[in-house]
C-alpha positions as a Markdown table, in Angstrom:
| # | Residue | x | y | z |
|---|---|---|---|---|
| 1 | Met | -6.0 | -30.6 | 1.3 |
| 2 | Asn | -3.1 | -32.5 | -0.2 |
| 3 | Lys | 0.2 | -32.8 | 0.5 |
| 4 | Glu | 1.2 | -30.0 | -2.8 |
| 5 | Phe | -1.2 | -27.8 | -1.2 |
| 6 | Trp | 0.9 | -27.7 | 1.9 |
| 7 | Ile | 4.0 | -27.4 | 0.2 |
| 8 | Arg | 2.4 | -24.4 | -2.1 |
| 9 | Leu | 1.0 | -22.7 | 1.1 |
| 10 | Arg | 4.3 | -23.1 | 3.1 |
| 11 | Ser | 6.2 | -21.7 | 0.4 |
| 12 | Ser | 3.9 | -19.0 | -0.6 |
| 13 | Ile | 3.9 | -18.1 | 3.3 |
| 14 | Leu | 7.5 | -17.5 | 3.2 |
| 15 | Ile | 8.3 | -16.1 | 0.1 |
| 16 | Leu | 5.7 | -13.2 | 0.8 |
| 17 | Leu | 7.7 | -12.6 | 4.5 |
| 18 | Ile | 10.6 | -12.2 | 2.5 |
| 19 | Ile | 8.9 | -9.3 | 0.3 |
| 20 | Leu | 7.3 | -7.7 | 3.5 |
| 21 | Leu | 10.3 | -7.3 | 5.1 |
| 22 | Cys | 12.6 | -6.7 | 1.9 |
| 23 | Phe | 10.1 | -3.9 | 0.5 |
| 24 | Tyr | 9.2 | -2.6 | 4.1 |
| 25 | Phe | 12.8 | -1.5 | 4.8 |
| 26 | Gly | 14.0 | -1.0 | 1.2 |
| 27 | Gly | 17.8 | 0.2 | 0.9 |
| 28 | Ile | 20.4 | -2.5 | 0.8 |
| 29 | Ala | 17.7 | -5.3 | 2.0 |
| 30 | Leu | 15.6 | -4.7 | -1.2 |
| 31 | Phe | 18.7 | -4.5 | -3.6 |
| 32 | Leu | 19.8 | -7.5 | -2.3 |
| 33 | Met | 16.7 | -9.7 | -2.8 |
| 34 | Ile | 16.1 | -7.9 | -6.4 |
| 35 | Ala | 20.1 | -8.5 | -7.5 |
| 36 | Val | 19.6 | -12.4 | -6.1 |
| 37 | Val | 16.6 | -12.6 | -7.6 |
| 38 | Ser | 17.7 | -11.6 | -11.1 |
| 39 | Val | 20.5 | -13.3 | -11.4 |
| 40 | Ile | 19.0 | -16.5 | -10.3 |
| 41 | Gly | 16.3 | -15.7 | -12.7 |
| 42 | Met | 18.9 | -15.2 | -15.8 |
| 43 | Phe | 20.2 | -19.0 | -14.7 |
| 44 | Glu | 16.8 | -20.1 | -15.5 |
| 45 | Leu | 16.0 | -18.4 | -18.6 |
| 46 | Tyr | 20.0 | -19.4 | -19.8 |
| 47 | Arg | 19.5 | -22.7 | -18.6 |
| 48 | Val | 16.3 | -23.4 | -20.6 |
| 49 | Cys | 17.8 | -21.3 | -23.4 |
| 50 | Gly | 20.8 | -24.2 | -23.8 |
| 51 | Ile | 23.9 | -21.5 | -23.1 |
| 52 | Trp | 24.2 | -22.0 | -18.7 |
| 53 | Lys | 27.9 | -22.7 | -18.3 |
| 54 | Thr | 29.2 | -21.1 | -21.1 |
| 55 | Gly | 31.3 | -17.3 | -21.0 |
| 56 | Leu | 28.4 | -15.8 | -22.6 |
| 57 | Ala | 26.0 | -16.6 | -19.8 |
| 58 | Ala | 28.9 | -15.0 | -17.6 |
| 59 | Ala | 28.8 | -12.4 | -19.6 |
| 60 | Gly | 25.4 | -11.8 | -19.4 |
| 61 | Ile | 24.7 | -12.1 | -15.5 |
| 62 | Ala | 28.0 | -9.8 | -15.1 |
| 63 | Gly | 26.2 | -7.2 | -18.0 |
| 64 | Gly | 23.1 | -7.1 | -15.6 |
| 65 | Cys | 24.9 | -7.1 | -12.1 |
| 66 | Leu | 26.8 | -4.3 | -14.0 |
| 67 | Tyr | 23.4 | -2.5 | -14.3 |
| 68 | Leu | 21.8 | -3.0 | -10.8 |
| 69 | Glu | 25.2 | -1.7 | -9.0 |
| 70 | Ala | 24.7 | 1.5 | -11.3 |
| 71 | Val | 21.0 | 1.8 | -9.9 |
| 72 | Tyr | 21.9 | 1.1 | -6.1 |
| 73 | Leu | 24.6 | 4.2 | -6.6 |
| 74 | Gly | 22.0 | 6.7 | -8.2 |
| 75 | Trp | 24.4 | 6.5 | -11.3 |
| 76 | Asp | 20.6 | 7.8 | -13.5 |
| 77 | Ala | 22.3 | 9.4 | -15.9 |
| 78 | Trp | 24.6 | 6.9 | -16.9 |
| 79 | Leu | 22.4 | 4.1 | -16.9 |
| 80 | Leu | 22.2 | 4.1 | -20.6 |
| 81 | Leu | 26.0 | 3.5 | -20.6 |
| 82 | Val | 26.3 | 1.3 | -18.1 |
| 83 | Leu | 24.0 | -0.9 | -20.3 |
| 84 | Ile | 25.8 | -0.6 | -23.6 |
| 85 | Leu | 29.1 | -1.5 | -21.6 |
| 86 | Gly | 27.0 | -4.8 | -19.9 |
| 87 | Leu | 26.1 | -5.2 | -23.9 |
| 88 | Met | 30.0 | -4.8 | -25.0 |
| 89 | Leu | 30.8 | -7.5 | -22.7 |
| 90 | Val | 28.3 | -10.0 | -24.7 |
| 91 | Ile | 29.6 | -8.7 | -27.7 |
| 92 | Gly | 32.8 | -9.1 | -26.7 |
| 93 | Thr | 32.5 | -12.4 | -26.2 |
| 94 | Tyr | 30.9 | -13.2 | -29.5 |
| 95 | Val | 33.9 | -11.6 | -31.0 |
| 96 | Phe | 36.7 | -13.1 | -29.0 |
| 97 | Thr | 35.3 | -16.7 | -29.2 |
| 98 | Phe | 34.3 | -16.7 | -32.6 |
| 99 | Pro | 32.7 | -19.1 | -33.9 |
| 100 | Arg | 31.6 | -20.7 | -30.7 |
| 101 | Tyr | 28.6 | -19.0 | -30.8 |
| 102 | Gln | 25.3 | -18.5 | -32.8 |
| 103 | Ile | 23.8 | -15.4 | -33.2 |
| 104 | Glu | 20.6 | -16.4 | -31.7 |
| 105 | Gln | 22.5 | -17.3 | -28.6 |
| 106 | Ile | 23.4 | -13.8 | -28.3 |
| 107 | Ala | 20.0 | -12.3 | -29.0 |
| 108 | Val | 19.3 | -14.5 | -25.8 |
| 109 | Thr | 22.3 | -13.2 | -23.7 |
| 110 | Val | 20.9 | -9.7 | -24.5 |
| 111 | Phe | 17.1 | -10.1 | -24.2 |
| 112 | Gly | 18.4 | -11.8 | -20.2 |
| 113 | Ile | 19.8 | -8.9 | -19.4 |
| 114 | Leu | 17.0 | -6.5 | -21.0 |
| 115 | Tyr | 14.3 | -8.9 | -20.0 |
| 116 | Ile | 15.6 | -9.6 | -16.3 |
| 117 | Pro | 17.7 | -7.3 | -14.4 |
| 118 | Val | 17.3 | -4.2 | -15.9 |
| 119 | Met | 13.0 | -4.2 | -15.5 |
| 120 | Leu | 13.7 | -5.6 | -11.8 |
| 121 | Ser | 15.7 | -2.6 | -11.0 |
| 122 | Tyr | 12.7 | -0.6 | -11.2 |
| 123 | Gly | 11.2 | -2.5 | -8.4 |
| 124 | Tyr | 13.9 | -1.0 | -6.3 |
| 125 | Arg | 13.6 | 2.3 | -7.9 |
| 126 | Ile | 9.5 | 2.9 | -7.1 |
| 127 | Arg | 10.9 | 1.9 | -3.5 |
| 128 | Thr | 12.8 | 5.0 | -4.0 |
| 129 | Leu | 9.8 | 7.5 | -4.9 |
| 130 | Glu | 7.6 | 9.7 | -2.8 |
| 131 | Gly | 5.8 | 7.7 | -0.4 |
| 132 | Gly | 7.7 | 4.5 | -2.8 |
| 133 | Arg | 6.8 | 2.2 | 0.7 |
| 134 | Ile | 3.4 | 2.6 | 0.0 |
| 135 | Leu | 3.4 | 2.9 | -3.7 |
| 136 | Ile | 5.8 | -0.7 | -4.7 |
| 137 | Trp | 2.9 | -2.8 | -3.6 |
| 138 | Leu | 0.9 | -1.2 | -6.4 |
| 139 | Val | 3.1 | -3.7 | -8.2 |
| 140 | Phe | 2.0 | -6.6 | -6.6 |
| 141 | Leu | -1.7 | -5.5 | -6.7 |
| 142 | Ala | -1.7 | -5.0 | -10.2 |
| 143 | Ala | -0.1 | -8.2 | -10.8 |
| 144 | Ser | -1.5 | -10.2 | -8.5 |
| 145 | Gly | -4.9 | -8.6 | -8.3 |
| 146 | Ser | -5.3 | -9.0 | -12.5 |
| 147 | Asp | -4.0 | -12.7 | -12.5 |
| 148 | Ile | -6.3 | -13.5 | -9.5 |
| 149 | Met | -9.5 | -11.7 | -11.1 |
| 150 | Ala | -8.7 | -12.8 | -14.1 |
| 151 | Tyr | -8.9 | -16.7 | -13.4 |
| 152 | Cys | -12.6 | -16.0 | -11.5 |
| 153 | Thr | -13.9 | -14.3 | -14.2 |
| 154 | Gly | -12.7 | -16.7 | -16.9 |
| 155 | Ile | -14.2 | -19.7 | -15.1 |
| 156 | Leu | -17.5 | -18.0 | -14.5 |
| 157 | Phe | -17.8 | -15.8 | -18.1 |
| 158 | Gly | -15.3 | -17.0 | -20.0 |
| 159 | Lys | -16.1 | -17.9 | -23.8 |
| 160 | His | -14.1 | -16.1 | -26.3 |
| 161 | Lys | -10.2 | -17.6 | -26.4 |
| 162 | Leu | -7.8 | -14.9 | -25.7 |
| 163 | Ala | -4.8 | -16.9 | -26.9 |
| 164 | Pro | -6.1 | -20.3 | -27.7 |
| 165 | Leu | -3.0 | -21.8 | -29.1 |
| 166 | Leu | -0.4 | -20.4 | -26.0 |
| 167 | Ser | -2.7 | -20.4 | -23.3 |
| 168 | Pro | -6.2 | -22.5 | -24.0 |
| 169 | Lys | -7.4 | -21.3 | -20.6 |
| 170 | Lys | -7.2 | -18.2 | -20.6 |
| 171 | Ser | -10.4 | -15.7 | -22.3 |
| 172 | Val | -11.2 | -12.5 | -23.4 |
| 173 | Glu | -13.4 | -12.1 | -20.5 |
| 174 | Gly | -11.0 | -13.4 | -17.9 |
| 175 | Ser | -8.7 | -10.7 | -19.3 |
| 176 | Val | -10.8 | -7.9 | -19.3 |
| 177 | Gly | -12.5 | -8.9 | -15.6 |
| 178 | Gly | -8.1 | -9.0 | -14.7 |
| 179 | Val | -7.9 | -5.7 | -15.5 |
| 180 | Val | -11.1 | -3.9 | -14.5 |
| 181 | Gly | -10.4 | -6.0 | -10.8 |
| 182 | Ala | -6.9 | -5.2 | -10.6 |
| 183 | Gly | -7.9 | -1.2 | -10.9 |
| 184 | Leu | -11.1 | -2.0 | -8.2 |
| 185 | Leu | -8.1 | -3.1 | -6.2 |
| 186 | Gly | -6.2 | -0.3 | -6.6 |
| 187 | Leu | -9.2 | 1.9 | -5.2 |
| 188 | Ile | -9.3 | 0.1 | -2.7 |
| 189 | Tyr | -5.7 | 0.4 | -1.5 |
| 190 | Ala | -6.3 | 3.8 | -1.9 |
| 191 | Leu | -8.8 | 4.4 | 0.0 |
| 192 | Ile | -6.9 | 2.6 | 2.9 |
| 193 | Phe | -3.8 | 4.5 | 2.2 |
| 194 | Arg | -4.7 | 8.3 | 0.6 |
| 195 | Asp | -3.1 | 10.1 | 3.2 |
| 196 | Ser | 0.4 | 8.4 | 2.3 |
| 197 | Leu | -0.3 | 9.1 | -1.9 |
| 198 | Thr | 0.7 | 12.8 | -1.2 |
| 199 | Gly | 2.6 | 12.7 | -5.0 |
| 200 | Phe | -0.6 | 12.9 | -6.8 |
| 201 | Gln | -3.4 | 14.9 | -7.2 |
| 202 | His | -6.3 | 12.5 | -7.3 |
| 203 | Pro | -4.9 | 9.8 | -5.5 |
| 204 | Leu | -8.6 | 7.3 | -5.9 |
| 205 | Leu | -8.7 | 7.5 | -9.8 |
| 206 | Glu | -4.5 | 7.4 | -10.5 |
| 207 | Thr | -4.3 | 4.7 | -8.7 |
| 208 | Ala | -6.9 | 2.9 | -9.7 |
| 209 | Leu | -5.8 | 3.7 | -13.1 |
| 210 | Leu | -2.0 | 2.7 | -12.4 |
| 211 | Cys | -3.4 | -0.8 | -11.2 |
| 212 | Ala | -5.6 | -1.3 | -14.3 |
| 213 | Val | -2.7 | -0.5 | -16.4 |
| 214 | Gly | -0.4 | -2.3 | -14.8 |
| 215 | Gly | -2.9 | -5.5 | -14.8 |
| 216 | Leu | -3.3 | -5.3 | -18.5 |
| 217 | Val | 0.9 | -5.3 | -18.6 |
| 218 | Ser | 1.2 | -8.5 | -16.3 |
| 219 | Gln | -1.0 | -10.3 | -18.7 |
| 220 | Leu | 0.9 | -9.9 | -21.5 |
| 221 | Gly | 4.1 | -10.8 | -19.4 |
| 222 | Asp | 2.4 | -14.0 | -18.0 |
| 223 | Leu | 1.9 | -14.9 | -21.4 |
| 224 | Ala | 5.4 | -14.1 | -22.7 |
| 225 | Ala | 6.4 | -16.0 | -20.3 |
| 226 | Ser | 4.5 | -19.2 | -21.4 |
| 227 | Ala | 5.5 | -18.7 | -24.9 |
| 228 | Ile | 8.8 | -19.2 | -24.0 |
| 229 | Lys | 8.4 | -22.1 | -21.9 |
| 230 | Arg | 5.9 | -23.5 | -24.5 |
| 231 | Asn | 9.3 | -22.9 | -27.4 |
| 232 | Lys | 11.2 | -24.9 | -25.1 |
| 233 | Asn | 8.9 | -27.8 | -24.3 |
| 234 | Ile | 8.7 | -27.3 | -20.8 |
| 235 | Lys | 6.3 | -27.0 | -17.5 |
| 236 | Asp | 8.3 | -24.9 | -15.4 |
| 237 | Tyr | 11.9 | -22.8 | -15.7 |
| 238 | Ser | 13.1 | -24.8 | -12.7 |
| 239 | Gln | 11.8 | -26.7 | -9.3 |
| 240 | Leu | 13.8 | -24.0 | -7.4 |
| 241 | Ile | 10.2 | -23.2 | -5.5 |
| 242 | Pro | 8.3 | -26.1 | -3.5 |
| 243 | Gly | 5.1 | -26.4 | -5.2 |
| 244 | His | 5.7 | -23.0 | -7.7 |
| 245 | Gly | 8.4 | -23.9 | -10.0 |
| 246 | Gly | 11.3 | -21.3 | -10.8 |
| 247 | Ile | 11.5 | -17.8 | -9.9 |
| 248 | Leu | 10.1 | -16.6 | -13.7 |
| 249 | Asp | 7.2 | -19.0 | -12.8 |
| 250 | Arg | 6.5 | -16.3 | -10.4 |
| 251 | Leu | 7.5 | -12.9 | -11.4 |
| 252 | Asp | 6.5 | -13.3 | -15.1 |
| 253 | Ser | 3.3 | -10.8 | -14.4 |
| 254 | Val | 5.6 | -8.7 | -12.6 |
| 255 | Ile | 8.6 | -8.2 | -14.5 |
| 256 | Pro | 7.2 | -5.9 | -17.4 |
| 257 | Thr | 4.8 | -4.3 | -14.6 |
| 258 | Ala | 7.6 | -2.6 | -12.5 |
| 259 | Pro | 9.3 | -0.7 | -15.1 |
| 260 | Leu | 5.4 | 0.5 | -16.4 |
| 261 | Leu | 4.8 | 2.0 | -13.5 |
| 262 | Tyr | 7.5 | 3.7 | -12.4 |
| 263 | Tyr | 7.4 | 5.7 | -15.2 |
| 264 | Leu | 3.8 | 6.4 | -14.6 |
| 265 | Ile | 4.2 | 7.1 | -11.3 |
| 266 | Val | 6.8 | 9.7 | -12.5 |
| 267 | Leu | 4.5 | 11.5 | -14.7 |
| 268 | Leu | 1.8 | 11.7 | -12.5 |
| 269 | Gln | 4.2 | 12.8 | -9.4 |
| 270 | Ser | 5.7 | 15.4 | -11.7 |
| 271 | Arg | 2.6 | 17.2 | -13.1 |
């Protein structure tokens, strides 16, 4: 085994330990992890898009942090207003420094707020639900499970390209295998923790469905992150994590999965 393998393994173990502790304790520990990850992710996105070290990036990060703070304080009824205030910071920077920035840069800044802190905040919100300590892992089962199963299925059976110009190695067969595999992992997880899934009427079926749908969306997130990197002609967003690249390289499939699973869980538990 080469040196790169051991570097990746050490990084993976450290990341997993941090996630385990934060997910277990929840509360301020999980919130701080999501806040730090969000700020780093926004830095990576803004850097590759050429707006880092500008007032625009500062306004975007401030808006994202403002939204996260509102989530932590439980201001659910006011989240849209807080988000609008964050966007106003960006608009104000654009207006009062005109013509320093272009409209495309404003779009990237707003996208950064919505794409990273807003979407990642749903990881924290899932943890606050009934049975959240168990449910939060469905996000990673869906994302990681889909990724692993898609890779294995694609290697064995892949013939039809899924997005040949964007990701030539991904196949339709691999995508289907990833969704089915994520659903099976959800089923196995529910068999182990079914006594803790008290908010569901049919925990086995519903958990499998959550992971399958999450697995499908996680693939979209992975392709979206790849599209950005191809647009900017880069391999990784950064070299922050040895052997893995940047925060966005590791969380690209998790980011869109968290909000979707949150609303599906709330829907299922409210019946």
